[in-house]
N, C-alpha and C positions, 0 to 999 in steps of 0.2 A: 503494500499499499504505500509506503514512504517513498519507494523508488518511482512509482508511477506518478505520484504527486509532484515530486522533485523534477522529474523529467518534463512533465507537462508545464510546470511553472517556469522552468528555465528556457522554454521555447521563446524565440524572438517575438512571436505574435502576442504572448501574454503581457509583454511590457515589463519585464523584470526591472525593478527599481533599485536594485542593489549595485548597479554599475557594471555588473559582470556581462559579458557578451554571451548572448544565448545561442542556442543551436537552432538549426532549421533552414529550410529554403536552399539547402545545398544540393550537390549532386546525388547523395544518398538520403537526403532529408525525408523524402516521401517513404523510403524504406524504414527508417528509424521511427517515423511517426506512426506507421502501420504497426510496427512491432510494439511500441508503447501503447497505442490505442487498442490493439487486440488483447495485450496483457490486462489493461484496464477493464475491457469488456468481460474477460473471464472472471474478474473479481468485483464486478460492478456494484453488487449489493453491499460489499464491504467498504466501498469508498464513500467519503463524504460529498455533500453537494458542491462545494467549491472545486473539489477534483474532478467531479463530473463535468462541470463547466470548462475548467482548463483543458481536460482531454477532448471534449467536443470541439472547442475552439482550435486546438492544434490540428486535429484530423481535418476539420473543415478548412482551416487556412492552408494546410499542405495541399489539399485536394483543389482548392482555388488556385494555388500556385501552378499546379499541374494543369488545371483547366485553362489558365491564362497563357502559360508559356510552352506547353508541350507540343501543341499541334498534333500531327498524326505520328503514330509509332514509327521509330526508325527500324531499319532492316540492315543486316549485314549484306544482304544480296545487292544493295544499291552500289556498293563499292567492290563487289566480287570478292570480299575479304571474309567469307564465311568459314574459311579453313583456319583462320587465326583469331578472329574476334567477332563473336555474335552479339546481338543486342537482346538475347533471350532474357537473361536475368534482370536487366533494367527494365524491360517491358512488363515482366511478371510483377515486379515491386511496384511499378506504376499502376498496374491493374489492382493491386491490393489496396492501395489507399482509396481508390474509388469505390471498391467493394465495401470497404469498412465505412466510409462516409455514407454510402447509401443505406447500409444496414443499421447504422447507429442513428441516422437522422432521416427516417423514411417520410417525414412531412416537410422536409426542407424543399424549397422551390427548385433546387438543383438535383434532387434525387433521381429524376428519370434521366437526366443528363449523365450523372455519375454512373447509373446502371448501364447506359449505352456505352460510355467510355470504358468501363471496366471490362465489358464484353470485347470491345475492339482491341484494347491492350492486351488482354489475356489471349485472344485468338492469335495476336501477332507474336507472342513470346515464343511459341514452339511451332510456328507455321513452316511447312516445307514448301518447296517449289511446286510440287504437285497440287497443293491446296489452292494455288492461284486458278486452277480450272475445276476445282472440286465443288460440287453443289450441295453437299451434306449440310443440312440445316443445324446451325449452332446458335442457340439463344435467339431464335425467331427469324433468322435469315441465313441464306447460304454462306458458308465459310469464305468463299471467294468474294463476297461483298464486304466482308469485314477487313480483309487485308489487301495490301498492295505490294508485298515483298514476302521474303522468308528469312528465318533465323536458324532453322535447324536442317541438317543435312538429311537427304532422303532416307538414309539408313537408320535415323533415329538419334544422332548424337549432335552435340554442339561443341564448338571450340571457342575457348577463351584464353587469353594470355598466351596464345600460340600452342596450346595442347588441348586434347579431348578433355572436356570439363564435366564434372559430375553435375547432375541436375539437383540443385538444392533450393530452387525457388518456385518450381511449379506447385 
């Protein structure tokens, strides 16, 4: 409980008044916010109302940052570099913050947008080249309408940092 409250309070959005530099809005900020928010969700009934507010504000603010800045998901296929650097894990954690925001705040005016973006980013994470022509329906529409590239090799692996990488984000 103390860790969740401390992490949420120290986020830049909350406006820490101690003069310390808060975390968030960086390259992995959405991933950290998701991890903190999901942990909070698991113990929600044990948290006080101030922590509820902090957590919701952090998750919402990181989802808004993604909303504003992210555009469409990136793909390693655009630079033909799928053998050394995928975008799978980044796209998976971007999807996670949208999923969490929608689940935590189902009455927010952005909820339907978060649901749509979470599906788009999740589909992009482990899309294969063959998915560009596949019409299997995923979350209400054909997979080939969700994606514009691929991040996973046809054989079912991804490469990161120049080597075959374990899947730890899906």
